[in-house]
Phi, psi and omega in degrees: 000131181272132171300121181298324182291325170303316185290314183295318174302318178296321182293316177298317179304312185292320176302311182301317182290319189267346185246039186290136176223137183306134181278339181250148175275125179294147167283116180237060177274340178207181188293328177291328179295313174304311180299313181302321182295320183282320184267352181306121172147147196292333186249359188296320179293321183287324181301310185297320177295315182289325176296322174299322181283354174111005177273089187266336189257145181319311182299327176289322180297312183293329175289336176280334174233083192289344181281342181281136173281158183296321177301310180297323179299311177301314179296319183288327179289318177299314176305317180288327179288322177297331178266014179055030173270335178225158174239133181261124178245128185252122174269132177282075179225161181253125350292155184298138176257141184235129170233146173246135173234161180281147172272170180296325181296323180287321180303336180294342185270351184294326170305314182291319174301323180297316179295325178290320178295319181293319178301315177301321181289321177296327182241035185291323178297307177300314174302307179308309174306309189282332180292306181299324172302313172296320180292326179289323173297320182294323179293320181290321179299314185295322179291318179300313181300304175310308179296318175302317174301321183287323177296325179289320180291328182283326181286326184290000000 
């Protein structure tokens, strides 16, 4: 016999996990706010670019972006689908095959993504330097904070 409280806890947990809703209303006061809302996400711009290049299946996309987890990949693809940037097509075969393609609306972003990529290529040395400098500072701050915490614990 199944314990009813365990079952209810399990169901509540599942509902919480699968029914996440943003708690804040996005600011949509200008075009930059709108674009940010659609493209916000670490991998979305790259996903759009790789789909544009013909990498249509989630496994292909994950090979192109090895740092992305399968869960995050699926979440960001779903958000791009909800924002009408991509279309998801499920083929009725076993195992099911899924492919993503850009919508006409999504294709309008490709020139912008291309321009941003060109800008990044033109400034890659400077960008790499400032990004690595910031990463080194963050790492040092983290070590100092951790060390300071250890000193406080030892003295206490």
